FIKOLZA-1660 file (N, C-alpha, C; in steps of 0.1 Angstrom, whole numbers, plus 5000, padded with zeros to 4 digits):
% residues 142
   i   px   py   pz ch aa at
   1 4342 1332 3958  A  M  N
   1 4334 1327 3971  A  M CA
   1 4321 1323 3964  A  M  C
   2 4313 1313 3969  A  Q  N
   2 4299 1308 3970  A  Q CA
   2 4290 1310 3978  A  Q  C
   3 4277 1311 3975  A  V  N
   3 4264 1310 3988  A  V CA
   3 4269 1300 3996  A  V  C
   4 4273 1284 3995  A  G  N
   4 4276 1277 4001  A  G CA
   4 4287 1280 4013  A  G  C
   5 4294 1289 4011  A  D  N
   5 4304 1291 4019  A  D CA
   5 4299 1302 4033  A  D  C
   6 4289 1310 4027  A  I  N
   6 4279 1318 4036  A  I CA
   6 4272 1308 4048  A  I  C
   7 4267 1298 4039  A  L  N
   7 4258 1290 4046  A  L CA
   7 4262 1281 4058  A  L  C
   8 4275 1280 4055  A  R  N
   8 4283 1269 4062  A  R CA
   8 4287 1276 4077  A  R  C
   9 4287 1291 4075  A  K  N
   9 4290 1298 4089  A  K CA
   9 4276 1303 4096  A  K  C
  10 4264 1300 4088  A  K  N
  10 4252 1302 4095  A  K CA
  10 4245 1292 4102  A  K  C
  11 4235 1296 4111  A  T  N
  11 4229 1286 4117  A  T CA
  11 4216 1279 4105  A  T  C
  12 4213 1267 4109  A  A  N
  12 4210 1258 4101  A  A CA
  12 4194 1262 4098  A  A  C
  13 4189 1270 4106  A  R  N
  13 4173 1272 4109  A  R CA
  13 4169 1283 4100  A  R  C
  14 4160 1281 4093  A  V  N
  14 4155 1292 4083  A  V CA
  14 4141 1296 4087  A  V  C
  15 4139 1308 4091  A  A  N
  15 4128 1313 4094  A  A CA
  15 4117 1313 4084  A  A  C
  16 4106 1308 4085  A  T  N
  16 4096 1307 4076  A  T CA
  16 4079 1312 4082  A  T  C
  17 4071 1315 4073  A  V  N
  17 4060 1315 4076  A  V CA
  17 4050 1311 4064  A  V  C
  18 4038 1307 4068  A  R  N
  18 4028 1304 4056  A  R CA
  18 4023 1314 4054  A  R  C
  19 4017 1313 4038  A  M  N
  19 4008 1323 4033  A  M CA
  19 3998 1328 4039  A  M  C
  20 3989 1319 4048  A  N  N
  20 3978 1322 4052  A  N CA
  20 3978 1329 4065  A  N  C
  21 3992 1331 4072  A  E  N
  21 3994 1339 4083  A  E CA
  21 3989 1353 4080  A  E  C
  22 3989 1359 4090  A  T  N
  22 3987 1373 4090  A  T CA
  22 4001 1380 4092  A  T  C
  23 3997 1393 4089  A  V  N
  23 4011 1404 4086  A  V CA
  23 4015 1405 4103  A  V  C
  24 4005 1407 4111  A  A  N
  24 4010 1406 4124  A  A CA
  24 4016 1397 4131  A  A  C
  25 4013 1381 4127  A  I  N
  25 4020 1373 4132  A  I CA
  25 4035 1369 4124  A  I  C
  26 4036 1377 4111  A  A  N
  26 4048 1376 4105  A  A CA
  26 4058 1388 4113  A  A  C
  27 4052 1397 4116  A  A  N
  27 4060 1411 4122  A  A CA
  27 4064 1405 4134  A  A  C
  28 4056 1395 4141  A  Q  N
  28 4059 1391 4156  A  Q CA
  28 4070 1380 4155  A  Q  C
  29 4070 1371 4143  A  L  N
  29 4081 1359 4141  A  L CA
  29 4096 1367 4135  A  L  C
  30 4096 1379 4128  A  M  N
  30 4105 1384 4126  A  M CA
  30 4114 1392 4139  A  M  C
  31 4103 1398 4148  A  R  N
  31 4106 1407 4158  A  R CA
  31 4113 1396 4169  A  R  C
  32 4105 1385 4174  A  S  N
  32 4113 1374 4181  A  S CA
  32 4124 1367 4177  A  S  C
  33 4126 1368 4164  A  S  N
  33 4139 1360 4159  A  S CA
  33 4148 1372 4156  A  S  C
  34 4148 1384 4156  A  N  N
  34 4155 1395 4153  A  N CA
  34 4162 1394 4139  A  N  C
  35 4152 1394 4128  A  I  N
  35 4157 1391 4116  A  I CA
  35 4143 1402 4110  A  I  C
  36 4148 1405 4094  A  S  N
  36 4140 1414 4089  A  S CA
  36 4133 1407 4076  A  S  C
  37 4131 1393 4076  A  A  N
  37 4126 1386 4062  A  A CA
  37 4125 1372 4065  A  A  C
  38 4111 1367 4061  A  L  N
  38 4109 1357 4062  A  L CA
  38 4108 1347 4051  A  L  C
  39 4111 1335 4050  A  V  N
  39 4108 1330 4037  A  V CA
  39 4092 1323 4037  A  V  C
  40 4085 1325 4029  A  V  N
  40 4071 1322 4028  A  V CA
  40 4068 1309 4021  A  V  C
  41 4059 1299 4030  A  K  N
  41 4058 1288 4023  A  K CA
  41 4042 1285 4022  A  K  C
  42 4042 1278 4008  A  D  N
  42 4027 1276 4005  A  D CA
  42 4021 1262 4014  A  D  C
  43 4008 1271 4017  A  V  N
  43 4001 1261 4028  A  V CA
  43 3996 1249 4021  A  V  C
  44 3995 1247 4009  A  V  N
  44 3988 1235 4006  A  V CA
  44 4000 1226 4004  A  V  C
  45 4010 1229 4000  A  R  N
  45 4021 1217 3998  A  R CA
  45 4028 1217 4011  A  R  C
  46 4025 1201 4014  A  T  N
  46 4030 1196 4025  A  T CA
  46 4042 1191 4029  A  T  C
  47 4049 1188 4016  A  E  N
  47 4060 1179 4013  A  E CA
  47 4069 1190 4013  A  E  C
  48 4082 1187 4022  A  G  N
  48 4095 1192 4019  A  G CA
  48 4094 1208 4024  A  G  C
  49 4104 1215 4019  A  N  N
  49 4103 1229 4021  A  N CA
  49 4102 1238 4009  A  N  C
  50 4090 1239 4008  A  T  N
  50 4088 1247 3992  A  T CA
  50 4086 1260 3996  A  T  C
  51 4095 1270 3990  A  A  N
  51 4094 1283 3992  A  A CA
  51 4086 1289 3982  A  A  C
  52 4078 1300 3984  A  V  N
  52 4071 1305 3972  A  V CA
  52 4072 1320 3972  A  V  C
  53 4081 1327 3984  A  G  N
  53 4081 1340 3981  A  G CA
  53 4089 1343 3992  A  G  C
  54 4091 1358 3996  A  M  N
  54 4099 1365 4006  A  M CA
  54 4089 1375 4012  A  M  C
  55 4085 1375 4028  A  F  N
  55 4078 1385 4033  A  F CA
  55 4089 1395 4041  A  F  C
  56 4089 1405 4042  A  T  N
  56 4101 1413 4045  A  T CA
  56 4094 1425 4057  A  T  C
  57 4103 1433 4063  A  E  N
  57 4102 1444 4071  A  E CA
  57 4093 1453 4058  A  E  C
  58 4097 1456 4050  A  R  N
  58 4092 1468 4039  A  R CA
  58 4076 1463 4037  A  R  C
  59 4072 1449 4036  A  D  N
  59 4058 1444 4034  A  D CA
  59 4050 1448 4046  A  D  C
  60 4055 1445 4057  A  V  N
  60 4048 1451 4070  A  V CA
  60 4046 1467 4065  A  V  C
  61 4055 1474 4067  A  V  N
  61 4054 1490 4064  A  V CA
  61 4044 1494 4051  A  V  C
  62 4045 1483 4041  A  R  N
  62 4034 1485 4031  A  R CA
  62 4020 1483 4035  A  R  C
  63 4017 1471 4043  A  A  N
  63 4006 1467 4046  A  A CA
  63 3999 1479 4054  A  A  C
  64 4008 1485 4065  A  I  N
  64 4003 1493 4078  A  I CA
  64 4000 1509 4070  A  I  C
  65 4009 1510 4059  A  A  N
  65 4010 1527 4054  A  A CA
  65 3997 1525 4044  A  A  C
  66 3993 1514 4036  A  E  N
  66 3981 1515 4027  A  E CA
  66 3969 1510 4035  A  E  C
  67 3969 1502 4045  A  Y  N
  67 3956 1499 4052  A  Y CA
  67 3955 1502 4066  A  Y  C
  68 3963 1508 4072  A  G  N
  68 3962 1514 4085  A  G CA
  68 3965 1501 4094  A  G  C
  69 3957 1504 4106  A  A  N
  69 3960 1493 4116  A  A CA
  69 3953 1480 4110  A  A  C
  70 3945 1479 4102  A  A  N
  70 3937 1469 4096  A  A CA
  70 3946 1458 4085  A  A  C
  71 3959 1467 4082  A  G  N
  71 3969 1460 4075  A  G CA
  71 3973 1447 4084  A  G  C
  72 3974 1449 4096  A  A  N
  72 3980 1441 4104  A  A CA
  72 3973 1426 4104  A  A  C
  73 3959 1427 4101  A  N  N
  73 3951 1414 4099  A  N CA
  73 3953 1408 4086  A  N  C
  74 3959 1415 4076  A  L  N
  74 3959 1408 4062  A  L CA
  74 3967 1398 4059  A  L  C
  75 3966 1389 4053  A  K  N
  75 3973 1377 4049  A  K CA
  75 3985 1379 4042  A  K  C
  76 3997 1375 4047  A  V  N
  76 4009 1375 4041  A  V CA
  76 4006 1374 4025  A  V  C
  77 3999 1365 4022  A  S  N
  77 3999 1362 4007  A  S CA
  77 3996 1373 3998  A  S  C
  78 3990 1384 4004  A  Q  N
  78 3984 1396 3997  A  Q CA
  78 3997 1405 3995  A  Q  C
  79 4007 1400 4001  A  F  N
  79 4022 1413 3997  A  F CA
  79 4031 1405 3991  A  F  C
  80 4029 1393 3988  A  I  N
  80 4042 1386 3980  A  I CA
  80 4037 1384 3967  A  I  C
  81 4049 1384 3959  A  S  N
  81 4044 1378 3943  A  S CA
  81 4050 1366 3941  A  S  C
  82 4042 1356 3939  A  V  N
  82 4045 1341 3941  A  V CA
  82 4053 1337 3926  A  V  C
  83 4048 1346 3918  A  Q  N
  83 4055 1340 3903  A  Q CA
  83 4068 1345 3903  A  Q  C
  84 4072 1354 3913  A  Q  N
  84 4086 1361 3910  A  Q CA
  84 4095 1356 3921  A  Q  C
  85 4095 1345 3926  A  L  N
  85 4104 1345 3936  A  L CA
  85 4119 1340 3929  A  L  C
  86 4129 1351 3934  A  V  N
  86 4140 1351 3931  A  V CA
  86 4147 1343 3940  A  V  C
  87 4157 1332 3934  A  S  N
  87 4163 1322 3942  A  S CA
  87 4177 1322 3938  A  S  C
  88 4185 1312 3946  A  C  N
  88 4198 1310 3940  A  C CA
  88 4203 1295 3947  A  C  C
  89 4212 1288 3943  A  S  N
  89 4218 1277 3948  A  S CA
  89 4232 1279 3956  A  S  C
  90 4235 1268 3964  A  S  N
  90 4247 1270 3973  A  S CA
  90 4259 1271 3963  A  S  C
  91 4257 1268 3948  A  Q  N
  91 4270 1268 3941  A  Q CA
  91 4272 1281 3934  A  Q  C
  92 4259 1289 3937  A  D  N
  92 4262 1305 3927  A  D CA
  92 4274 1312 3936  A  D  C
  93 4280 1320 3927  A  S  N
  93 4287 1329 3934  A  S CA
  93 4283 1339 3939  A  S  C
  94 4288 1347 3950  A  L  N
  94 4285 1358 3955  A  L CA
  94 4282 1369 3947  A  L  C
  95 4290 1370 3937  A  E  N
  95 4289 1383 3926  A  E CA
  95 4274 1382 3921  A  E  C
  96 4272 1367 3912  A  H  N
  96 4258 1366 3906  A  H CA
  96 4246 1368 3920  A  H  C
  97 4248 1364 3930  A  V  N
  97 4236 1367 3940  A  V CA
  97 4236 1385 3942  A  V  C
  98 4245 1391 3945  A  R  N
  98 4248 1402 3944  A  R CA
  98 4239 1413 3933  A  R  C
  99 4242 1405 3921  A  H  N
  99 4236 1411 3907  A  H CA
  99 4222 1409 3908  A  H  C
 100 4218 1397 3912  A  L  N
 100 4202 1393 3913  A  L CA
 100 4197 1405 3921  A  L  C
 101 4202 1407 3938  A  M  N
 101 4196 1416 3946  A  M CA
 101 4199 1430 3938  A  M  C
 102 4207 1434 3932  A  N  N
 102 4204 1447 3928  A  N CA
 102 4195 1448 3914  A  N  C
 103 4195 1438 3906  A  K  N
 103 4184 1438 3895  A  K CA
 103 4170 1439 3901  A  K  C
 104 4168 1430 3907  A  H  N
 104 4154 1430 3917  A  H CA
 104 4152 1438 3928  A  H  C
 105 4162 1446 3931  A  H  N
 105 4160 1455 3942  A  H CA
 105 4154 1449 3957  A  H  C
 106 4162 1438 3957  A  I  N
 106 4157 1430 3972  A  I CA
 106 4169 1426 3981  A  I  C
 107 4168 1424 3990  A  R  N
 107 4179 1422 4001  A  R CA
 107 4180 1409 4008  A  R  C
 108 4172 1400 4007  A  H  N
 108 4171 1382 4010  A  H CA
 108 4168 1375 3997  A  H  C
 109 4178 1365 3997  A  V  N
 109 4178 1357 3986  A  V CA
 109 4174 1341 3991  A  V  C
 110 4164 1332 3992  A  P  N
 110 4163 1323 3994  A  P CA
 110 4173 1312 3988  A  P  C
 111 4178 1301 3995  A  V  N
 111 4189 1293 3988  A  V CA
 111 4181 1277 3986  A  V  C
 112 4180 1275 3973  A  L  N
 112 4172 1263 3968  A  L CA
 112 4182 1252 3963  A  L  C
 113 4179 1237 3971  A  E  N
 113 4186 1228 3962  A  E CA
 113 4178 1215 3960  A  E  C
 114 4175 1214 3947  A  N  N
 114 4165 1203 3943  A  N CA
 114 4151 1206 3949  A  N  C
 115 4149 1219 3947  A  Y  N
 115 4135 1227 3947  A  Y CA
 115 4131 1225 3964  A  Y  C
 116 4145 1223 3972  A  S  N
 116 4140 1224 3987  A  S CA
 116 4150 1238 3994  A  S  C
 117 4142 1241 4003  A  L  N
 117 4149 1254 4007  A  L CA
 117 4159 1252 4020  A  L  C
 118 4171 1254 4018  A  I  N
 118 4182 1251 4025  A  I CA
 118 4190 1263 4034  A  I  C
 119 4188 1274 4032  A  G  N
 119 4190 1288 4037  A  G CA
 119 4186 1300 4030  A  G  C
 120 4190 1310 4036  A  V  N
 120 4187 1324 4029  A  V CA
 120 4201 1332 4030  A  V  C
 121 4204 1341 4021  A  V  N
 121 4213 1347 4021  A  V CA
 121 4212 1362 4020  A  V  C
 122 4215 1370 4027  A  S  N
 122 4212 1385 4029  A  S CA
 122 4223 1396 4022  A  S  C
 123 4219 1406 4020  A  I  N
 123 4230 1415 4016  A  I CA
 123 4241 1417 4024  A  I  C
 124 4235 1417 4036  A  R  N
 124 4248 1418 4047  A  R CA
 124 4254 1407 4049  A  R  C
 125 4250 1394 4046  A  D  N
 125 4258 1382 4045  A  D CA
 125 4269 1384 4033  A  D  C
 126 4265 1386 4020  A  I  N
 126 4274 1392 4013  A  I CA
 126 4282 1400 4015  A  I  C
 127 4279 1413 4019  A  S  N
 127 4288 1424 4023  A  S CA
 127 4300 1420 4031  A  S  C
 128 4297 1411 4042  A  T  N
 128 4305 1404 4051  A  T CA
 128 4313 1401 4048  A  T  C
 129 4310 1390 4038  A  A  N
 129 4321 1379 4030  A  A CA
 129 4332 1389 4024  A  A  C
 130 4325 1395 4015  A  F  N
 130 4332 1406 4009  A  F CA
 130 4346 1410 4017  A  F  C
 131 4341 1416 4028  A  D  N
 131 4350 1425 4038  A  D CA
 131 4359 1413 4043  A  D  C
 132 4355 1402 4046  A  E  N
 132 4365 1391 4052  A  E CA
 132 4375 1387 4042  A  E  C
 133 4371 1386 4030  A  E  N
 133 4381 1385 4018  A  E CA
 133 4390 1393 4016  A  E  C
 134 4385 1407 4016  A  A  N
 134 4394 1417 4014  A  A CA
 134 4407 1420 4026  A  A  C
 135 4401 1417 4039  A  N  N
 135 4410 1418 4050  A  N CA
 135 4420 1407 4049  A  N  C
 136 4415 1397 4043  A  A  N
 136 4425 1385 4043  A  A CA
 136 4432 1388 4031  A  A  C
 137 4430 1394 4018  A  Q  N
 137 4443 1397 4012  A  Q CA
 137 4450 1407 4016  A  Q  C
 138 4445 1418 4024  A  L  N
 138 4456 1427 4028  A  L CA
 138 4463 1419 4041  A  L  C
 139 4460 1412 4046  A  A  N
 139 4468 1406 4055  A  A CA
 139 4477 1398 4049  A  A  C
 140 4475 1390 4038  A  I  N
 140 4485 1383 4030  A  I CA
 140 4496 1393 4024  A  I  C
 141 4493 1405 4016  A  S  N
 141 4502 1414 4013  A  S CA
 141 4507 1423 4021  A  S  C
 142 4506 1421 4035  A  A  N
 142 4514 1429 4043  A  A CA
 142 4526 1426 4049  A  A  C
% end
């Protein structure tokens, strides 16, 4: 099974936040969309969907734990590592992406094609896909 198989079942909309937005704005976006991670886009790059990082619930907690209430006013860019964006393509296997997640201790991976953001795959997406595949195999053998 490939990442593209998951993306075909998900909504095409990918929630993003710009690097210069505050932690509070990012948290509000996650809350209103009922999601736990946002793809961070570079403010300077105006062409296409260029992903430079991920901002997650863990980052919100880290901001508040380290800076107290003032953490909500800090920029998203202070909590992401732009040099270490871990991404995949729609042709990558779910096993490969699961390995990336385990290796880098992350739960969300942006999906890029020709440097453009086309989706995000989460550990929950992968777990669900493996469960569905196992159930399909059980149904066939029954």
